[in-house]
C-alpha angles and dihedrals in degrees: 000000000000089000088064093053093048128192095327106047096162092051090047090051091049092049093047092051091047100045100035103043094151092080093075130231111002093016124234093333092062089042089057092052090048088054094245096122134027127248088245092057091048090051091050091052092048094047092052101047112138120268091238097060136102093274092057091048092048094049096042097037091227143056099239117131130191091270091056091053090047091051091050091048091049091049091050092049093049090051091051093046092047092049092047090050093049092047092048091052100038128117105272090227093060124078118256120261114257117249114249123252115250117261118264116263132186109278093033115110115258112258092253091052092048091051092049091048092049091050091050090049092050091050091049092048091048091050091049091049092050091047092053095045091049089057098042108036119071115242093017121121 
């Protein structure tokens, strides 16, 4: 029975209750325990839960769907094209416009985390540089 519910049993139960409301209180899971449906039918319902449900969010760790990724990609591309157009048609005496950063996506570090990581990397690089120069340059260190 637990094999049918998988790694996220609470999310599966929530999705079953939400998407199969016709089975009464407790949804299909309770119907199975009452002997109203077979284990095979319960497994079929679990395996074909929609990709936008609680199980998908629990497994992926986010709610993003393919359309959300496509929208972020489109937004990034429009930003790049706009910036390229502005830079191609700018006054040559003015500095070029900076290209925009890509939009955040699930799995990317949060901006605060990225800033902290970059600062740690800069500090490590500076320490390594000072260590090398202290060994190589006379009178240093």
